Backbone as numpy.savetxt, mean C-alpha at the origin, in Angstrom:
# Nx Ny Nz CAx CAy CAz Cx Cy Cz
1.26 4.61 55.77 1.87 3.42 55.19 1.33 3.17 53.78
-0.02 3.20 53.65 -0.65 2.98 52.35 -0.21 4.04 51.35
-0.07 5.30 51.83 0.35 6.39 50.96 1.77 6.14 50.44
2.65 5.66 51.31 4.03 5.39 50.92 4.10 4.29 49.87
3.31 3.24 50.08 3.29 2.14 49.11 2.78 2.62 47.76
1.72 3.46 47.78 1.14 3.98 46.55 2.15 4.82 45.79
2.87 5.69 46.49 3.88 6.53 45.85 5.00 5.68 45.25
5.37 4.63 45.97 6.43 3.74 45.46 5.98 3.04 44.19
4.73 2.59 44.16 4.21 1.92 42.95 4.14 2.88 41.78
3.73 4.11 42.02 3.66 5.12 40.95 5.05 5.39 40.40
6.03 5.47 41.29 7.41 5.73 40.86 7.92 4.60 39.98
7.66 3.35 40.40 8.09 2.20 39.60 7.40 2.19 38.25
6.10 2.51 38.23 5.35 2.53 36.98 5.90 3.56 36.03
6.28 4.71 36.56 6.84 5.77 35.71 8.16 5.34 35.09
8.97 4.65 35.88 10.26 4.19 35.37 10.06 3.19 34.25
9.08 2.28 34.43 8.82 1.27 33.41 8.21 1.90 32.17
7.32 2.86 32.35 6.60 3.44 31.22 7.48 4.33 30.37
8.44 5.00 30.96 9.26 5.94 30.21 10.73 5.58 30.37
11.25 4.68 29.56 12.65 4.29 29.68 13.56 5.48 29.45
14.64 5.51 30.14 15.62 6.59 29.98 16.97 5.96 29.69
17.92 6.78 29.27 19.27 6.28 29.04 19.86 5.82 30.36
20.38 4.62 30.37 20.97 4.08 31.60 22.14 3.19 31.22
23.01 2.96 32.19 24.12 2.05 31.98 25.00 2.48 30.82
25.31 1.53 29.93 26.17 1.81 28.79 25.59 2.89 27.89
24.26 2.90 27.72 23.64 3.90 26.87 23.87 5.31 27.42
23.82 5.44 28.74 24.05 6.75 29.35 25.48 7.22 29.10
26.42 6.28 29.11 27.81 6.66 28.83 27.96 7.11 27.38
27.28 6.43 26.47 27.33 6.83 25.05 26.77 8.23 24.88
25.68 8.51 25.61 25.00 9.79 25.47 25.86 10.97 25.93
26.83 10.71 26.79 27.69 11.80 27.28 28.46 12.46 26.14
28.87 11.66 25.15 29.61 12.22 24.01 28.70 12.43 22.80
27.82 11.50 22.58 26.96 11.55 21.39 25.62 12.19 21.77
25.70 13.43 22.26 24.50 14.07 22.80 23.46 14.36 21.73
23.88 14.72 20.51 22.92 15.02 19.45 22.16 13.75 19.04
22.89 12.66 18.93 22.25 11.39 18.59 21.30 10.98 19.71
21.75 11.14 20.96 20.93 10.76 22.11 19.65 11.57 22.15
19.73 12.86 21.82 18.53 13.70 21.83 17.50 13.21 20.82
17.98 12.77 19.65 17.07 12.27 18.63 16.46 10.93 18.97
17.14 10.18 19.83 16.68 8.82 20.14 15.71 8.76 21.30
15.46 9.86 21.97 14.60 9.82 23.15 13.22 9.26 22.84
12.68 9.60 21.67 11.34 9.13 21.30 11.39 8.00 20.28
12.57 7.46 20.06 12.73 6.38 19.09 12.39 5.05 19.75
11.83 4.13 18.97 11.30 2.89 19.54 12.34 2.10 20.32
13.59 2.13 19.87 14.62 1.35 20.57 14.84 1.85 22.00
14.55 3.12 22.25 14.73 3.67 23.59 13.45 3.60 24.41
12.35 3.17 23.81 11.08 3.16 24.52 10.64 1.75 24.92
11.46 0.77 24.67 11.11 -0.58 25.09 12.19 -1.12 26.03
11.79 -2.01 26.89 12.71 -2.62 27.85 13.14 -3.99 27.35
14.27 -4.44 27.84 14.81 -5.72 27.38 13.85 -6.87 27.68
13.06 -6.75 28.79 12.16 -7.86 29.10 11.04 -7.97 28.07
10.78 -6.88 27.33 9.75 -6.93 26.29 10.23 -7.65 25.04
11.52 -7.80 24.90 12.09 -8.47 23.72 12.97 -9.63 24.16
12.49 -10.33 25.20 13.14 -11.56 25.65 14.61 -11.35 26.02
14.89 -10.23 26.68 16.22 -9.99 27.20 17.23 -9.45 26.21
16.83 -9.19 25.00 17.78 -8.65 24.02 18.20 -7.24 24.41
19.40 -6.88 24.04 19.90 -5.52 24.25 19.44 -4.68 23.06
18.56 -3.72 23.31 18.04 -2.90 22.22 18.61 -1.48 22.27
19.58 -1.25 23.12 20.20 0.07 23.21 21.38 0.19 22.28
22.26 1.12 22.59 23.43 1.40 21.73 24.29 0.16 21.53
24.57 -0.55 22.63 25.46 -1.70 22.53 24.81 -2.89 21.83
23.48 -2.87 21.75 22.80 -3.95 21.05 23.18 -4.00 19.58
23.46 -2.84 19.00 23.86 -2.79 17.58 25.36 -2.56 17.41
25.93 -1.73 18.27 27.33 -1.33 18.09 28.32 -2.16 18.90
27.82 -3.04 19.77 28.70 -3.87 20.57 29.25 -3.12 21.78
30.07 -3.82 22.53 30.67 -3.24 23.75 31.50 -2.02 23.39
31.21 -0.90 24.05 31.90 0.34 23.72 32.99 0.73 24.70
33.36 -0.17 25.62 34.34 0.19 26.65 35.69 0.57 26.04
36.19 -0.25 25.12 37.49 0.05 24.50 37.40 1.32 23.66
36.29 1.51 23.02 36.07 2.73 22.21 36.13 3.97 23.09
35.54 3.90 24.28 35.56 5.05 25.19 36.97 5.32 25.72
37.69 4.26 26.00 39.03 4.45 26.56 40.01 4.99 25.52
39.91 4.50 24.28 40.86 4.88 23.24 40.36 6.02 22.35
39.04 6.22 22.35 38.48 7.24 21.46 38.59 6.87 20.00
38.66 5.58 19.71 38.86 5.09 18.35 37.54 4.50 17.84
36.97 5.12 16.80 35.68 4.68 16.27 35.74 3.28 15.68
36.93 2.84 15.28 37.05 1.51 14.68 36.88 0.40 15.71
36.87 0.77 16.99 36.76 -0.24 18.04 35.30 -0.59 18.36
34.36 0.02 17.67 32.96 -0.39 17.80 32.45 -0.77 16.42
31.32 -1.41 16.38 30.73 -1.84 15.12 30.07 -0.64 14.45
30.64 -0.16 13.35 30.06 0.97 12.62 29.37 0.52 11.35
29.37 -0.75 11.05 28.66 -1.37 9.93 29.23 -0.98 8.57
29.74 -1.96 7.88 30.13 -1.78 6.49 28.86 -1.83 5.63
28.98 -1.43 4.37 27.82 -1.44 3.49 27.18 -2.83 3.46
25.87 -2.86 3.68 25.15 -4.12 3.64 25.05 -4.83 4.96
25.92 -4.50 5.91 25.91 -5.20 7.19 24.83 -4.67 8.12
24.41 -3.42 7.91 23.42 -2.85 8.82 22.08 -3.59 8.72
21.71 -4.01 7.51 20.45 -4.74 7.36 20.47 -6.05 8.13
21.58 -6.74 8.10 21.68 -8.00 8.83 21.56 -7.78 10.32
22.10 -6.67 10.81 21.97 -6.35 12.23 20.51 -6.14 12.60
19.74 -5.54 11.71 18.31 -5.34 11.97 17.57 -6.67 11.95
17.89 -7.49 10.95 17.18 -8.77 10.78 17.45 -9.71 11.95
18.57 -9.55 12.63 18.87 -10.38 13.79 17.76 -10.28 14.83
17.13 -9.11 14.93 16.04 -8.93 15.90 14.66 -8.99 15.22
14.56 -8.42 14.05 13.27 -8.30 13.37 13.05 -9.53 12.50
12.45 -10.53 13.10 12.35 -11.83 12.45 10.91 -12.25 12.18
9.98 -11.28 12.04 8.65 -11.73 11.66 8.68 -12.18 10.20
7.59 -12.77 9.74 7.60 -13.49 8.45 8.13 -12.64 7.30
7.53 -11.47 7.07 7.89 -10.69 5.89 9.27 -10.06 6.01
9.63 -9.61 7.21 10.96 -9.02 7.38 12.04 -10.07 7.20
11.73 -11.31 7.55 12.70 -12.39 7.36 12.92 -12.67 5.88
11.97 -12.25 5.02 12.10 -12.46 3.58 12.86 -11.32 2.90
13.32 -10.37 3.69 13.92 -9.16 3.12 15.02 -9.45 2.10
15.89 -10.39 2.39 17.04 -10.65 1.51 16.61 -11.04 0.11
15.40 -11.61 -0.03 14.92 -12.03 -1.35 13.99 -11.00 -1.98
13.80 -9.86 -1.33 12.86 -8.86 -1.83 13.45 -8.05 -2.98
12.56 -7.41 -3.74 12.99 -6.55 -4.84 13.86 -5.42 -4.33
13.50 -4.85 -3.19 14.29 -3.74 -2.63 15.71 -4.19 -2.32
15.84 -5.34 -1.68 17.18 -5.83 -1.33 17.98 -6.14 -2.59
17.32 -6.71 -3.59 18.00 -7.04 -4.84 18.52 -5.79 -5.54
17.83 -4.66 -5.31 18.25 -3.40 -5.92 19.32 -2.69 -5.08
19.73 -3.32 -4.00 20.82 -2.77 -3.20 20.40 -1.86 -2.07
19.09 -1.80 -1.75 18.64 -0.98 -0.64 18.94 -1.67 0.68
19.20 -0.86 1.69 19.42 -1.36 3.05 18.31 -0.83 3.94
18.17 -1.40 5.12 17.14 -0.94 6.06 17.25 0.56 6.31
18.48 1.05 6.42 18.70 2.46 6.74 18.37 3.40 5.60
18.10 2.88 4.40 17.65 3.75 3.31 16.23 4.24 3.55
15.47 3.50 4.35 14.09 3.89 4.65 13.89 4.22 6.13
14.62 3.54 7.00 14.46 3.71 8.44 15.62 4.52 9.01
15.28 5.51 9.83 16.30 6.28 10.54 16.49 5.65 11.91
17.62 5.03 12.11 17.84 4.25 13.33 17.96 5.14 14.56
18.50 6.34 14.41 18.79 7.19 15.56 17.75 8.27 15.81
16.66 8.25 15.11 15.58 9.20 15.39 14.27 8.61 14.91
13.21 9.23 15.33 11.89 8.73 14.97 11.50 9.30 13.61
11.09 8.43 12.69 10.64 8.90 11.39 9.58 7.95 10.86
8.88 8.40 9.84 7.92 7.53 9.16 8.61 6.96 7.93
8.97 5.69 7.95 9.73 5.13 6.83 9.01 5.23 5.50
7.65 5.30 5.53 6.91 5.37 4.27 7.10 6.72 3.57
7.57 7.73 4.32 7.85 9.01 3.68 8.98 8.90 2.67
9.80 7.87 2.82 10.95 7.71 1.93 10.57 7.05 0.61
9.35 6.54 0.48 8.96 5.87 -0.77 9.08 6.82 -1.96
8.72 8.08 -1.74 8.71 9.03 -2.86 10.12 9.33 -3.37
11.15 9.10 -2.57 12.50 9.39 -3.03 12.89 8.50 -4.20
12.30 7.32 -4.30 12.57 6.42 -5.43 11.39 6.34 -6.40
10.19 6.51 -5.87 8.99 6.29 -6.68 8.24 7.60 -6.93
8.94 8.62 -7.34 8.31 9.92 -7.55 7.26 9.87 -8.65
7.47 9.01 -9.66 6.50 8.94 -10.75 5.14 8.46 -10.24
5.14 7.66 -9.17 3.88 7.22 -8.57 3.27 8.35 -7.76
4.08 9.07 -6.99 3.56 10.16 -6.18 2.96 11.27 -7.03
3.48 11.46 -8.24 2.90 12.45 -9.15 1.46 12.05 -9.50
1.20 10.76 -9.63 -0.14 10.30 -9.96 -1.14 10.61 -8.84
-0.66 10.70 -7.61 -1.56 11.04 -6.50 -2.01 12.50 -6.56
-1.42 13.30 -7.44 -1.83 14.68 -7.62 -2.90 14.82 -8.69
-3.22 13.74 -9.39 -4.25 13.79 -10.43 -5.63 13.98 -9.78
-6.61 14.45 -10.55 -7.93 14.77 -9.97 -8.57 13.61 -9.21
-8.39 12.40 -9.69 -8.93 11.22 -9.01 -7.77 10.31 -8.61
-7.70 9.98 -7.33 -6.56 9.22 -6.84 -6.93 8.52 -5.54
-6.18 7.49 -5.21 -6.33 6.90 -3.88 -5.83 7.92 -2.85
-6.49 8.02 -1.69 -6.22 9.13 -0.75 -4.94 8.97 0.06
-3.82 8.83 -0.63 -2.54 8.69 0.07 -2.06 10.04 0.58
-2.09 11.07 -0.26 -1.60 12.38 0.19 -2.52 13.01 1.23
-3.76 12.54 1.31 -4.66 13.02 2.36 -4.43 12.29 3.68
-3.58 11.29 3.68 -3.27 10.57 4.91 -4.25 9.47 5.27
-5.19 9.15 4.38 -6.17 8.10 4.67 -5.68 6.72 4.27
-4.63 6.68 3.47 -4.00 5.43 3.06 -2.50 5.62 3.06
-1.78 4.54 3.09 -0.32 4.59 2.92 0.07 3.57 1.85
1.29 3.69 1.39 1.80 2.72 0.41 1.69 1.30 0.95
1.88 1.15 2.26 1.90 -0.18 2.88 0.52 -0.83 2.93
-0.54 -0.10 2.61 -1.85 -0.72 2.53 -1.93 -1.69 1.36
-1.15 -1.44 0.33 -1.15 -2.31 -0.85 0.19 -2.99 -1.09
1.27 -2.40 -0.60 2.61 -2.93 -0.85 3.30 -3.24 0.48
3.98 -4.36 0.53 4.80 -4.69 1.70 6.26 -4.52 1.30
6.94 -3.50 1.83 8.31 -3.21 1.37 9.32 -4.29 1.70
8.97 -5.21 2.60 9.92 -6.25 3.00 9.68 -7.58 2.29
8.60 -7.68 1.54 8.16 -8.96 1.00 9.11 -9.49 -0.07
9.37 -10.78 -0.03 10.28 -11.38 -0.99 9.62 -12.33 -1.96
8.29 -12.38 -1.97 7.60 -13.37 -2.81 6.84 -12.75 -3.96
6.83 -11.44 -4.10 6.04 -10.79 -5.14 6.82 -9.62 -5.70
6.99 -9.58 -7.02 7.90 -8.62 -7.64 7.53 -7.18 -7.35
6.24 -6.85 -7.36 5.81 -5.48 -7.10 5.49 -5.24 -5.63
5.87 -6.19 -4.80 5.73 -6.06 -3.34 4.28 -5.89 -2.91
3.34 -6.36 -3.73 1.93 -6.27 -3.34 1.64 -7.23 -2.20
0.70 -6.85 -1.35 0.35 -7.70 -0.22 -0.42 -8.93 -0.64
-0.94 -8.95 -1.87 -1.58 -10.13 -2.45 -0.96 -10.39 -3.82
-0.76 -11.64 -4.15 -0.19 -11.96 -5.47 -1.18 -11.63 -6.57
-2.46 -11.95 -6.37 -3.50 -11.67 -7.37 -4.02 -10.26 -7.15
-3.98 -9.45 -8.20 -4.34 -8.04 -8.08 -5.76 -7.87 -7.55
-6.71 -8.63 -8.07 -8.09 -8.46 -7.65 -8.27 -8.70 -6.15
-7.55 -9.67 -5.60 -7.65 -9.94 -4.16 -7.19 -8.73 -3.36
-6.21 -8.02 -3.87 -5.74 -6.80 -3.21 -6.83 -5.74 -3.21
-7.48 -5.55 -4.35 -8.55 -4.55 -4.44 -9.74 -4.92 -3.55
-10.04 -6.21 -3.47 -11.20 -6.65 -2.69 -11.00 -6.47 -1.19
-9.79 -6.23 -0.74 -9.59 -5.93 0.68 -10.44 -4.74 1.10
-10.59 -3.77 0.20 -11.39 -2.58 0.50 -12.73 -2.56 -0.25
-12.76 -3.16 -1.43 -13.95 -3.08 -2.29 -14.66 -4.43 -2.33
-15.08 -4.92 -1.17 -15.68 -6.25 -1.09 -16.97 -6.35 -1.89
-17.71 -5.23 -2.01 -18.99 -5.28 -2.69 -18.85 -5.54 -4.19
-17.64 -5.41 -4.72 -17.42 -5.62 -6.15 -16.98 -7.05 -6.45
-16.77 -7.86 -5.42 -16.15 -9.17 -5.61 -17.08 -10.21 -6.20
-18.34 -10.19 -5.83 -19.21 -11.26 -6.28 -19.04 -12.51 -5.40
-19.34 -13.70 -5.92 -19.71 -13.97 -7.32 -21.12 -13.49 -7.65
-21.30 -13.12 -8.92 -22.59 -12.66 -9.41 -23.11 -13.66 -10.44
-24.43 -13.73 -10.56 -25.03 -14.59 -11.59 -24.64 -14.06 -12.97
-24.70 -12.74 -13.12 -24.32 -12.11 -14.38 -23.06 -11.30 -14.13
-21.95 -11.79 -14.62 -20.66 -11.16 -14.33 -20.11 -10.42 -15.53
-19.29 -9.42 -15.25 -18.60 -8.65 -16.27 -17.19 -9.24 -16.38
-16.87 -9.83 -17.50 -15.63 -10.60 -17.62 -14.37 -9.82 -17.24
-14.22 -8.56 -17.66 -13.00 -7.83 -17.26 -12.87 -7.68 -15.75
-13.99 -7.58 -15.05 -13.96 -7.44 -13.60 -13.39 -8.71 -12.97
-13.80 -9.84 -13.47 -13.33 -11.12 -12.94 -11.85 -11.32 -13.27
-11.44 -10.86 -14.46 -10.08 -11.12 -14.92 -9.04 -10.26 -14.22
-9.21 -8.93 -14.25 -8.18 -8.04 -13.70 -8.77 -6.64 -13.57
-8.82 -6.11 -12.36 -9.37 -4.77 -12.14 -8.65 -3.72 -12.98
-7.37 -3.96 -13.27 -6.57 -2.97 -13.98 -6.95 -2.84 -15.45
-7.82 -3.71 -15.96 -8.30 -3.55 -17.33 -9.13 -2.28 -17.46
-9.73 -1.86 -16.36 -10.55 -0.64 -16.40 -10.05 0.45 -15.44
-9.30 0.08 -14.41 -8.89 1.03 -13.38 -7.37 1.16 -13.30
-6.93 2.36 -12.97 -5.52 2.61 -12.67 -5.33 2.54 -11.15
-4.20 2.06 -10.67 -4.06 1.83 -9.23 -3.76 3.06 -8.39
-3.17 4.10 -8.97 -2.71 5.22 -8.15 -3.50 6.51 -8.41
-3.68 6.89 -9.64 -4.40 8.12 -9.94 -4.79 8.18 -11.40
-5.81 8.99 -11.71 -6.31 9.09 -13.08 -6.99 10.44 -13.28
-7.05 10.88 -14.53 -7.82 12.09 -14.84 -9.30 11.75 -14.95
-9.64 10.48 -15.10 -11.03 10.05 -15.23 -11.60 9.68 -13.86
-12.92 9.79 -13.73 -13.57 9.45 -12.47 -13.36 7.97 -12.14
-13.37 7.68 -10.85 -13.29 6.30 -10.41 -11.99 5.60 -10.77
-10.93 6.38 -10.97 -9.63 5.81 -11.34 -9.70 5.00 -12.63
-10.63 5.34 -13.52 -10.77 4.61 -14.78 -9.61 4.95 -15.71
-9.27 4.00 -16.57 -8.18 4.23 -17.52 -8.57 5.23 -18.59
-9.87 5.41 -18.80 -10.40 6.41 -19.73 -11.81 6.74 -19.28
-12.30 7.90 -19.67 -13.64 8.27 -19.27 -14.70 7.53 -20.06
-15.91 7.50 -19.48 -17.04 6.94 -20.23 -17.49 7.95 -21.29
-17.97 7.48 -22.44 -18.17 6.07 -22.83 -16.98 5.45 -23.55
-15.89 6.22 -23.73 -14.79 5.73 -24.55 -14.15 4.47 -23.98
-14.12 4.35 -22.65 -13.58 3.14 -22.04 -14.38 1.92 -22.48
-15.69 2.04 -22.43 -16.56 0.91 -22.78 -16.43 0.54 -24.26
-16.22 1.56 -25.10 -16.13 1.31 -26.54 -14.87 0.54 -26.92
-13.93 0.43 -26.00 -12.74 -0.36 -26.31 -13.09 -1.84 -26.47
-14.19 -2.26 -25.84 -14.64 -3.65 -25.98 -16.01 -3.76 -26.63
-16.88 -2.78 -26.38 -18.27 -2.85 -26.83 -18.51 -1.85 -27.95
-19.04 -2.33 -29.09 -19.38 -1.41 -30.17 -20.54 -0.52 -29.73
-20.45 0.73 -30.16 -21.55 1.65 -29.82 -22.56 1.72 -30.96
-22.39 0.90 -32.02 -23.22 1.05 -33.21 -24.70 0.82 -32.94
-25.02 -0.13 -32.05 -26.43 -0.40 -31.79 -27.13 0.83 -31.23
-26.51 1.48 -30.26 -27.12 2.65 -29.65 -27.16 3.82 -30.61
-26.26 3.85 -31.59 -26.24 4.95 -32.54 -27.13 4.68 -33.75
-27.77 3.50 -33.80 -28.63 3.20 -34.93 -27.86 2.80 -36.16
-26.61 2.39 -36.01 -25.79 1.96 -37.13 -25.46 0.48 -36.97
-25.11 -0.18 -38.07 -24.77 -1.59 -38.03 -23.38 -1.80 -38.60
-22.64 -2.68 -37.98 -21.30 -2.99 -38.46 -21.36 -4.26 -39.29
-20.86 -4.22 -40.53 -20.89 -5.43 -41.36 -19.88 -6.48 -40.90
-18.90 -6.06 -40.09 -17.83 -6.97 -39.70 -18.08 -7.64 -38.35
-18.78 -6.95 -37.47 -18.98 -7.47 -36.12 -20.47 -7.66 -35.89
-20.94 -8.91 -35.71 -22.37 -9.13 -35.49 -22.84 -8.49 -34.19
-24.05 -8.00 -34.20 -24.62 -7.35 -33.02 -25.51 -8.35 -32.30
-25.08 -8.81 -31.11 -25.82 -9.81 -30.36 -26.68 -9.12 -29.33
-27.93 -8.94 -29.65 -28.87 -8.36 -28.69 -30.04 -9.32 -28.58
-29.84 -10.34 -27.78 -30.88 -11.34 -27.60 -31.16 -12.14 -28.84
-30.19 -12.21 -29.77 -30.36 -13.00 -30.98 -31.23 -12.35 -32.02
-31.58 -11.07 -31.83 -32.41 -10.36 -32.81 -31.71 -9.09 -33.25
-32.08 -8.61 -34.45 -31.55 -7.33 -34.92 -32.40 -6.23 -34.31
-31.73 -5.28 -33.72 -32.45 -4.16 -33.10 -32.01 -2.87 -33.74
-32.92 -1.95 -33.93 -32.56 -0.64 -34.44 -32.99 0.41 -33.44
-32.12 1.39 -33.25 -32.40 2.46 -32.31 -33.33 3.48 -32.95
-34.43 3.83 -32.31 -35.37 4.79 -32.91 -34.77 6.17 -33.12
-33.62 6.45 -32.46 -33.01 7.76 -32.67 -32.36 7.89 -34.05
-32.09 6.75 -34.69 -31.44 6.80 -36.00 -30.05 7.38 -35.91
-29.66 8.14 -36.94 -28.33 8.72 -36.98 -28.11 9.69 -35.83
-29.17 10.34 -35.38 -29.01 11.26 -34.25 -28.52 10.55 -33.00
-28.69 9.25 -32.98 -28.22 8.49 -31.83 -26.71 8.53 -31.68
-25.98 8.88 -32.75 -24.53 8.99 -32.64 -24.16 9.99 -31.56
-24.88 11.10 -31.51 -24.61 12.11 -30.48 -24.85 11.54 -29.10
-25.96 10.82 -28.96 -26.28 10.22 -27.67 -25.21 9.21 -27.27
-24.76 8.42 -28.24 -23.79 7.38 -27.94 -22.47 7.94 -27.45
-22.10 9.11 -27.94 -20.81 9.68 -27.57 -20.88 10.62 -26.38
-22.06 11.07 -26.02 -22.16 12.08 -24.96 -22.82 11.54 -23.70
-23.29 10.31 -23.70 -23.91 9.73 -22.51 -22.94 8.75 -21.85
-23.11 8.58 -20.56 -22.34 7.57 -19.84 -23.08 6.23 -19.91
-22.35 5.19 -20.24 -22.96 3.86 -20.30 -23.58 3.48 -18.95
-22.93 3.92 -17.87 -23.38 3.53 -16.53 -24.68 4.22 -16.13
-25.17 5.16 -16.94 -26.48 5.74 -16.65 -27.56 4.67 -16.75
-27.37 3.72 -17.66 -28.31 2.62 -17.79 -27.73 1.31 -17.25
-26.46 1.08 -17.55 -25.80 -0.15 -17.09 -25.12 0.14 -15.76
-25.91 0.33 -14.72 -25.39 0.84 -13.45 -24.59 -0.19 -12.67
-24.93 -1.46 -12.83 -24.24 -2.51 -12.07 -23.11 -3.09 -12.91
-22.16 -2.26 -13.22 -21.14 -2.62 -14.21 -20.20 -3.70 -13.71
-20.12 -3.90 -12.40 -19.23 -4.94 -11.86 -19.90 -6.31 -11.81
-21.22 -6.33 -11.96 -21.95 -7.59 -11.93 -23.24 -7.46 -11.15
-24.16 -8.36 -11.37 -25.44 -8.30 -10.69 -26.06 -9.69 -10.63
-26.97 -9.86 -9.69 -27.74 -11.11 -9.60 -29.11 -10.95 -10.23
-29.46 -9.75 -10.67 -30.76 -9.48 -11.27 -30.63 -9.38 -12.78
-31.51 -10.04 -13.52 -31.40 -9.98 -14.99 -31.82 -8.62 -15.53
-31.27 -8.29 -16.69 -31.67 -7.07 -17.38 -33.12 -7.20 -17.80
-33.90 -6.13 -17.61 -35.31 -6.18 -17.98 -35.66 -5.13 -19.02
-34.65 -4.51 -19.59 -34.95 -3.47 -20.58 -34.53 -3.87 -21.98
-33.62 -4.83 -22.11 -33.14 -5.26 -23.41 -33.12 -6.78 -23.42
-33.55 -7.35 -24.54 -33.53 -8.81 -24.66 -32.11 -9.27 -24.90
-31.36 -9.42 -23.82 -29.94 -9.76 -23.95 -29.57 -10.96 -23.10
-30.54 -11.80 -22.83 -30.24 -12.98 -22.02 -29.89 -12.66 -20.59
-30.28 -11.46 -20.13 -30.03 -11.07 -18.74 -28.70 -10.42 -18.50
-27.89 -10.26 -19.55 -26.52 -9.80 -19.35 -26.37 -8.29 -19.45
-27.47 -7.55 -19.51 -27.34 -6.10 -19.68 -26.80 -5.39 -18.46
-26.88 -6.02 -17.29 -26.36 -5.46 -16.04 -26.86 -4.03 -15.81
-28.18 -3.87 -15.84 -28.74 -2.53 -15.69 -29.36 -2.30 -14.33
-29.46 -3.33 -13.49 -30.09 -3.13 -12.19 -29.11 -3.45 -11.08
């Protein structure tokens, strides 16, 4: 008796765990066998109606009653979706916050539909379709330094929400720095001694997708730093136009003119290692603690 009950429970569990074509869907599969084969592992065929509050998630859930279509063999007797209507059919079920904003998103405004990224009748990774429109970004992932998207450690959706309607570049955060801090919390601060470009916008020094320079920098060191900081002090030269503020005193580099070579061939971060900010004052240069060397 116990064995019979156990076998019955196992059988029921198998039926629940692995949904199969049944009812109207089974009738559709008799003619549309290629589509049915592709849908076996597709999410719509792997969930039961009780999991989605009784909604019909099979063939008739999107295409409507197919009885007249089967009797007459007329494709116009089922819902085949005119341009733009397929997205609304998806949104009828997919009503979480960001998907509900789809109509106001940049993608929707550009005329994309759900089916441009999602394959309804087979299992696919919709993020694979990003490159079909954004190839210029995917090329950047081939640069020597890049976010590990092509290695499979990140996806576009880690930074961009394709359904979002509140941000033009579909970023998951409106403020760029907040997006970066999701992964780089140690750079956020607040620090007693802060680097102003870091606080303002990470993109002042870093590229988001890929770069030829280390650390996704917009340029290699020291040239990146020289865009804001004169190298004259380290080279033993003085600029008549730009005052040199080093603790309120004039400083001369003992290397003299030879320091020019050092200034152009050394990385600033060899000494200024805490370039994103620090709570410890600089102890090598009288600069009011702002040297960010520790």
